[in-house]
C-alpha positions as CSV (number, residue, x, y, z in Angstrom):
1,V,58.5,-53.6,-20.9
2,K,56.4,-52.8,-18.0
3,P,52.6,-52.4,-18.7
4,A,51.3,-49.0,-18.4
5,P,49.6,-48.3,-15.0
6,P,45.9,-48.2,-15.2
7,P,44.3,-44.7,-15.6
8,T,43.5,-43.1,-12.3
9,A,39.9,-42.5,-11.8
10,P,39.0,-38.8,-11.9
11,A,38.3,-37.3,-8.5
12,P,34.7,-36.4,-7.9
13,A,33.8,-32.8,-8.5
14,Q,33.3,-32.3,-4.7
15,A,36.9,-33.2,-4.1
16,A,38.2,-31.2,-6.9
17,A,36.6,-28.0,-5.7
18,P,36.0,-27.1,-2.1
19,A,32.4,-27.4,-1.2
20,A,30.5,-24.2,-1.4
21,A,30.6,-22.5,2.0
22,A,27.1,-22.5,3.6
23,P,25.9,-19.1,4.7
24,V,26.8,-18.4,8.3
25,T,23.8,-17.2,10.3
26,I,23.1,-16.3,13.8
27,R,19.7,-16.3,15.7
28,V,18.9,-12.8,17.1
29,D,16.0,-11.9,19.4
30,L,13.4,-9.8,17.4
31,E,13.2,-7.3,20.3
32,R,16.9,-6.5,19.7
33,V,16.4,-5.9,16.1
34,D,13.4,-3.6,16.9
35,R,15.5,-1.6,19.3
36,L,18.1,-1.3,16.5
37,I,15.5,-0.1,14.1
38,N,14.2,2.5,16.6
39,A,17.7,3.7,17.1
40,V,18.1,4.1,13.4
41,G,14.9,6.0,13.2
42,E,16.2,8.4,15.9
43,L,19.5,8.7,13.9
44,V,17.5,9.8,10.8
45,I,15.7,12.4,12.9
46,Q,18.9,13.8,14.4
47,Q,20.6,13.8,11.0
48,A,17.7,15.9,9.7
49,M,17.8,18.2,12.7
50,L,21.6,18.7,12.3
51,A,21.0,19.6,8.5
52,Q,18.3,22.1,9.6
53,R,20.6,23.8,12.1
54,V,23.4,24.0,9.5
55,T,21.0,25.5,7.0
56,E,19.8,28.1,9.6
57,S,23.4,29.1,10.4
58,G,24.0,30.1,6.8
59,L,26.9,27.8,6.2
60,A,27.4,26.8,2.6
61,R,26.9,23.3,1.6
62,S,30.3,23.4,0.0
63,S,32.0,24.1,3.4
64,D,33.7,21.3,5.3
65,I,30.8,21.1,7.6
66,G,28.3,20.9,4.6
67,L,30.4,18.2,3.0
68,G,30.6,16.2,6.1
69,L,26.9,16.5,6.6
70,E,26.3,15.1,3.1
71,D,28.6,12.1,4.0
72,L,26.6,11.7,7.2
73,E,23.3,11.7,5.3
74,L,24.6,9.0,2.9
75,L,26.0,6.8,5.8
76,T,22.7,7.2,7.6
77,R,20.7,5.9,4.6
78,E,23.0,3.1,4.1
79,I,22.7,2.0,7.8
80,Q,19.0,2.3,7.5
81,D,18.8,0.3,4.3
82,S,21.1,-2.5,6.0
83,V,18.9,-2.6,9.1
84,M,15.6,-2.8,7.1
85,A,17.1,-5.7,5.2
86,I,17.6,-7.6,8.5
87,R,13.8,-7.5,9.0
88,A,12.9,-8.3,5.4
89,Q,11.5,-11.8,4.9
90,P,10.0,-13.4,1.7
91,V,6.2,-13.9,1.7
92,K,6.9,-17.6,1.0
93,S,6.1,-18.3,4.7
94,V,2.6,-17.1,4.2
95,F,2.0,-18.5,0.7
96,Q,3.1,-22.0,1.7
97,R,0.1,-22.2,4.1
98,M,-2.4,-21.6,1.4
99,P,-2.5,-24.8,-0.7
100,R,-4.0,-26.9,2.2
101,L,-6.4,-24.1,2.9
102,V,-7.6,-24.1,-0.8
103,R,-8.0,-27.9,-0.7
104,E,-10.1,-27.8,2.4
105,A,-12.3,-25.0,1.1
106,A,-12.7,-26.9,-2.2
107,E,-13.9,-29.9,-0.4
108,A,-16.2,-27.9,1.7
109,T,-17.9,-26.4,-1.3
110,G,-17.7,-29.3,-3.6
111,K,-15.8,-27.4,-6.2
112,K,-12.6,-28.2,-8.1
113,V,-10.0,-25.5,-7.6
114,K,-6.4,-25.1,-8.7
115,L,-4.2,-22.7,-6.9
116,V,-1.4,-20.9,-8.9
117,T,1.1,-18.9,-6.9
118,S,4.0,-16.6,-8.0
119,G,6.4,-14.2,-6.4
120,E,7.0,-16.1,-3.2
121,D,10.5,-14.8,-2.9
122,T,9.2,-11.2,-2.8
123,E,10.6,-9.6,0.4
124,V,8.7,-7.4,2.8
125,D,9.1,-6.2,6.4
126,K,8.5,-9.0,9.0
127,T,5.7,-7.1,10.7
128,V,3.8,-6.9,7.3
129,V,4.4,-10.6,6.5
130,E,3.0,-11.7,9.9
131,R,-0.2,-9.7,9.3
132,L,-0.8,-10.7,5.8
133,A,-1.8,-14.3,6.6
134,E,-5.4,-13.6,7.9
135,P,-6.5,-11.3,5.1
136,I,-5.2,-13.6,2.4
137,T,-6.8,-16.6,4.1
138,H,-10.2,-14.8,4.1
139,M,-9.9,-13.5,0.6
140,L,-9.0,-16.9,-0.8
141,R,-11.9,-18.5,0.9
142,N,-14.1,-15.7,-0.4
143,A,-12.9,-16.4,-3.9
144,I,-13.6,-20.1,-3.7
145,D,-17.1,-19.8,-2.0
146,H,-18.4,-16.7,-3.9
147,G,-16.3,-16.3,-6.9
148,L,-16.0,-19.7,-8.5
149,E,-19.0,-21.5,-9.9
150,S,-19.8,-25.2,-9.4
151,P,-18.2,-27.6,-11.9
152,E,-21.6,-28.0,-13.5
153,D,-22.2,-24.3,-13.9
154,R,-18.6,-23.8,-15.3
155,L,-19.1,-26.5,-17.9
156,A,-22.4,-24.9,-18.8
157,A,-20.6,-21.5,-19.2
158,G,-18.0,-23.1,-21.6
159,K,-15.3,-23.1,-18.8
160,P,-13.1,-25.8,-17.5
161,A,-14.7,-27.7,-14.7
162,E,-11.8,-26.8,-12.5
163,G,-11.6,-23.2,-11.4
164,T,-8.2,-21.4,-11.0
165,V,-7.3,-19.0,-8.2
166,R,-4.1,-17.1,-8.5
167,L,-2.1,-15.6,-5.6
168,A,0.8,-13.4,-6.8
169,A,3.2,-11.0,-5.0
170,L,5.4,-8.3,-6.7
171,H,7.2,-5.1,-6.0
172,R,5.7,-2.0,-7.5
173,S,6.8,1.6,-6.9
174,G,8.5,1.0,-3.6
175,R,5.5,-1.1,-2.3
176,I,4.6,-4.7,-2.2
177,V,1.5,-5.7,-4.2
178,I,-0.6,-8.8,-3.5
179,E,-3.0,-10.0,-6.1
180,I,-5.7,-12.6,-5.4
181,S,-7.6,-13.4,-8.6
182,D,-10.1,-16.0,-9.8
183,D,-11.7,-16.9,-13.1
184,G,-15.2,-17.3,-11.7
185,K,-18.4,-15.5,-12.3
186,G,-17.3,-12.0,-11.1
187,I,-19.4,-9.7,-8.8
188,N,-23.1,-9.8,-9.3
189,R,-23.6,-6.0,-9.2
190,P,-27.4,-5.9,-9.2
191,R,-27.5,-8.5,-6.3
192,V,-24.8,-6.5,-4.3
193,K,-26.7,-3.2,-4.7
194,G,-29.9,-4.9,-3.8
195,I,-28.5,-6.3,-0.6
196,A,-26.9,-2.9,0.3
197,V,-30.3,-1.2,-0.2
198,E,-32.0,-4.0,1.8
199,R,-29.7,-3.4,4.7
200,G,-30.0,0.3,4.7
201,L,-26.4,0.7,3.7
202,I,-27.4,2.9,0.7
203,A,-30.4,4.7,-0.5
204,E,-32.7,2.9,-2.8
205,D,-32.5,5.6,-5.5
206,A,-28.7,6.0,-5.2
207,V,-27.0,6.1,-8.6
208,L,-23.6,4.2,-8.4
209,S,-20.9,3.4,-10.9
210,D,-19.7,-0.2,-11.3
211,D,-16.7,0.6,-9.2
212,E,-18.7,2.0,-6.3
213,I,-21.0,-1.0,-6.4
214,D,-18.1,-3.3,-6.2
215,N,-16.8,-1.4,-3.2
216,L,-20.1,-1.9,-1.4
217,I,-18.8,-5.3,-0.3
218,F,-16.3,-3.5,2.1
219,L,-19.1,-1.9,4.0
220,P,-19.5,-3.1,7.7
221,G,-22.4,-5.6,7.9
222,F,-22.5,-6.5,4.2
223,S,-22.7,-10.2,3.3
224,T,-24.0,-12.1,0.3
225,A,-24.1,-15.4,2.2
226,T,-27.6,-16.8,2.4
227,E,-26.7,-19.3,5.2
228,V,-24.0,-19.8,7.8
229,S,-21.3,-22.3,6.8
230,D,-17.7,-22.9,7.7
231,L,-16.6,-20.4,5.1
232,S,-19.5,-17.7,5.1
233,G,-22.2,-15.9,6.9
234,R,-20.4,-15.6,10.3
235,G,-20.3,-11.9,10.3
236,V,-16.5,-11.5,9.5
237,G,-16.8,-9.7,6.1
238,M,-14.5,-7.9,3.8
239,D,-14.7,-4.8,6.0
240,V,-12.5,-6.6,8.4
241,V,-10.0,-7.4,5.6
242,R,-10.0,-3.7,4.6
243,R,-9.4,-2.5,8.2
244,S,-6.6,-5.0,8.6
245,I,-4.9,-3.8,5.4
246,Q,-5.4,-0.1,6.3
247,S,-3.9,-0.6,9.7
248,L,-0.7,-1.5,7.7
249,G,-0.8,1.7,5.7
250,G,-2.2,-0.3,2.7
251,R,-5.1,-0.3,0.3
252,I,-7.3,-2.8,-1.3
253,S,-9.0,-2.4,-4.6
254,I,-11.3,-4.6,-6.8
255,S,-11.4,-5.2,-10.6
256,S,-14.3,-7.5,-11.7
257,V,-15.7,-8.5,-15.1
258,P,-19.0,-10.5,-15.0
259,G,-18.5,-14.0,-16.3
260,K,-14.8,-13.6,-16.3
261,G,-13.7,-13.3,-12.6
262,S,-12.4,-10.8,-10.2
263,I,-9.0,-9.5,-9.0
264,F,-8.4,-8.2,-5.5
265,T,-5.3,-6.1,-5.2
266,L,-3.5,-5.4,-1.8
267,S,-0.8,-2.6,-1.9
268,L,1.3,-2.4,1.1
269,P,4.5,-0.5,2.2
270,L,7.6,-2.5,2.2
271,T,8.4,-1.3,5.7
272,L,6.5,0.5,8.5
273,A,9.5,2.4,9.8
274,V,10.7,4.9,7.1
275,L,9.4,6.8,4.1
276,D,10.9,8.8,1.3
277,G,8.6,11.9,1.2
278,M,8.3,15.4,-0.3
279,V,7.9,18.0,2.3
280,V,5.3,20.6,1.2
281,G,3.5,23.6,2.8
282,A,-0.3,24.2,2.7
283,A,-2.0,27.0,4.7
284,E,1.0,27.5,6.8
285,Q,1.2,23.9,7.7
286,T,4.0,21.5,6.8
287,L,2.9,18.1,5.3
288,V,4.7,15.2,3.8
289,A,3.6,13.5,0.5
290,P,4.9,10.0,-0.1
291,L,7.5,10.3,-2.9
292,A,6.3,7.1,-4.5
293,A,2.9,8.5,-5.4
294,I,4.2,11.7,-7.0
295,V,4.5,11.6,-10.7
296,E,5.5,15.2,-11.5
297,S,5.4,18.7,-10.1
298,L,4.6,21.9,-12.0
299,T,3.5,25.5,-11.7
300,P,-0.2,25.7,-12.6
301,N,-1.4,28.0,-15.4
302,A,-4.8,29.6,-14.8
303,A,-5.9,28.8,-18.5
304,D,-5.4,25.1,-17.7
305,I,-8.0,25.1,-14.8
306,H,-11.5,24.1,-15.8
307,Y,-14.7,23.5,-13.9
308,V,-16.9,20.6,-14.1
309,G,-20.6,21.7,-13.7
310,G,-19.1,25.1,-12.6
311,V,-18.1,23.6,-9.3
312,D,-15.4,20.9,-9.4
313,P,-12.1,22.1,-10.6
314,V,-10.0,20.0,-12.9
315,L,-6.5,20.6,-14.4
316,R,-5.4,20.0,-18.0
317,F,-2.4,17.8,-17.9
318,R,-0.7,16.2,-21.0
319,E,-3.8,16.2,-23.0
320,A,-6.1,14.9,-20.2
321,F,-8.1,16.3,-17.4
322,V,-7.2,15.3,-13.8
323,P,-9.3,16.5,-10.6
324,L,-7.6,19.4,-8.8
325,V,-7.4,19.0,-5.0
326,D,-6.7,22.0,-2.8
327,V,-4.8,20.3,0.0
328,G,-5.2,23.2,2.4
329,L,-9.0,23.3,1.8
330,I,-9.8,19.7,1.8
331,M,-7.7,19.1,5.0
332,G,-9.6,21.8,6.8
333,F,-6.6,24.1,7.3
334,R,-8.6,27.0,5.5
335,D,-12.1,27.8,4.7
336,A,-11.6,29.3,1.1
337,P,-9.8,28.0,-1.9
338,T,-6.3,29.3,-2.4
339,E,-5.2,31.5,-5.4
340,L,-3.3,29.7,-8.0
341,K,-0.8,32.5,-8.2
342,G,2.4,31.3,-6.5
343,G,1.0,27.8,-5.8
344,V,2.5,24.5,-6.9
345,V,0.7,21.4,-8.3
346,M,1.9,17.8,-7.7
347,I,0.5,15.2,-10.1
348,V,0.0,12.1,-8.0
349,E,-1.2,8.6,-8.8
350,T,-3.1,6.3,-6.5
351,E,-2.8,2.5,-6.0
352,S,-5.7,2.1,-8.4
353,R,-3.8,4.2,-11.1
354,Q,-6.0,7.2,-10.7
355,R,-4.3,10.5,-11.3
356,A,-5.0,13.8,-9.5
357,A,-3.4,17.1,-9.0
358,L,-2.7,18.2,-5.4
359,L,-2.5,22.0,-5.0
360,V,-0.1,23.1,-2.3
361,D,1.5,26.5,-1.4
362,A,5.1,25.4,-1.7
363,I,7.4,22.5,-2.0
364,H,10.3,22.5,0.6
365,G,12.2,19.5,-0.7
366,Q,12.7,15.7,-0.6
367,R,13.4,14.0,2.7
368,Q,13.5,10.6,4.4
369,V,11.2,10.7,7.4
370,V,10.5,8.3,10.2
371,I,6.9,7.0,10.3
372,K,5.0,7.4,13.6
373,S,1.6,6.1,13.9
374,L,-1.0,8.7,14.5
375,E,-3.7,6.3,15.5
376,T,-1.6,4.8,18.2
377,H,-0.8,8.2,19.7
378,Y,-3.9,10.1,19.0
379,R,-6.7,8.8,16.7
380,H,-7.4,8.3,13.1
381,V,-7.7,11.5,11.1
382,E,-9.2,11.3,7.5
383,G,-6.7,12.1,4.9
384,V,-3.7,11.5,7.1
385,A,-1.7,8.2,6.9
386,A,0.8,8.8,9.7
387,A,3.0,11.5,11.3
388,T,6.7,12.3,11.5
389,I,9.2,14.5,13.2
390,L,10.9,17.1,11.1
391,G,14.5,18.5,11.4
392,D,13.2,21.5,13.4
393,G,11.5,19.2,16.0
394,R,8.0,19.9,14.7
395,V,5.4,17.1,13.9
396,A,4.3,17.0,10.4
397,L,1.3,15.0,9.0
398,I,2.0,12.4,6.2
399,L,-0.8,12.6,3.6
400,D,-2.9,9.6,2.7
401,I,-2.9,10.2,-1.1
402,D,-5.6,7.5,-1.8
403,A,-8.0,8.9,0.8
404,L,-7.6,12.5,-0.6
405,V,-8.2,11.5,-4.1
406,T,-10.6,8.6,-4.1
407,A,-12.5,8.3,-0.8
408,K,-16.0,9.7,-0.5
409,R,-15.6,12.3,2.2
410,S,-18.6,12.8,4.5
411,R,-17.1,15.8,5.8
412,P,-13.6,17.5,5.9
413,P,-11.5,16.9,9.0
414,S,-12.2,19.6,11.5
415,R,-9.6,22.3,12.3
416,S,-9.3,21.2,15.9
417,D,-8.6,17.6,14.8
418,L,-5.6,18.7,12.7
419,Q,-4.4,21.2,15.0
420,M,-4.3,18.7,18.0
421,A,-2.7,16.1,15.7
422,S,0.0,18.4,14.5
């Protein structure tokens, strides 16, 4: 009897199954991608113009032309989404630079610091990613130098000797949110206010809330540094960070608890090319409100309108009161408040979670619009984030919801400013 043959060794898993195919990639010059994005933007405008012409001609949406137009609209959006995905990049490329920066800042200040990051795979437009590095760098240095206490002070306060700085990225309501937080001493509000008074930034008898005092650090020329070092006192303050974020169509907000730490939140658009918006009318002007900021729309009831101090109107909305903003009036399109009869209210929410009611004359419908920088082609106008081209060829202003709701307006934009811009 022949002996049984020895068992055959099992083939390695790599041989049993074909190796997973590596993704096939090609290198494309960024200028070509930009040209493609611009072409898609023009396609979106032309599609909107064609829809406008079909509507004006009286053709029903159920007709062959109307159905074909709906297919074109869906295809245009699909092309736009695909092209935007080409430019999308994870913020990992920015986050990976920060551990070394934190180590250097910790050594320079003699502090013990631990950096915790999350959301590195969050994707955003390449243009936004490239311009995030400088603001994040400055804010991390600021958190280490001004936010965190020395190891001795932390131990005396019952905290670990090592301070923690967190850097996180996430998507929220169609935007990217970057949070830089620390577990330090928080903002010293009496000192901040004192410095602002000393430098003539505010009046000595000014009555400010905690949030207003915190936001004083964004004023030009403000600094709490007592001496010039590698990290502080060089005249490049938080006002530069705010301008950098605003140039990207973003917002920056602060939340600070004395003795517990501070959180700086950057909210930025995912792309600088297109926007889903609600087209509205106010004082015979056509405007666009970002759809992501709109919570609800309703027809106001005169019984729900109240006045604080007999001057400032508020709207009763779901057992709460929110400030009522007459868009036509605050934008300078008219000189007197509009009548509530026939008007429409949009409940909006800012990046800092504040709600308000925007009063407009009419809502014309939802539309995807191409963002055109107003500052590049004209100049900055308070309350306006950008501009766009509508289906009938007219230029419409895109509202800056946060500026309308939260900014302290020194004066409404002049009628000539807005007429020239539009």
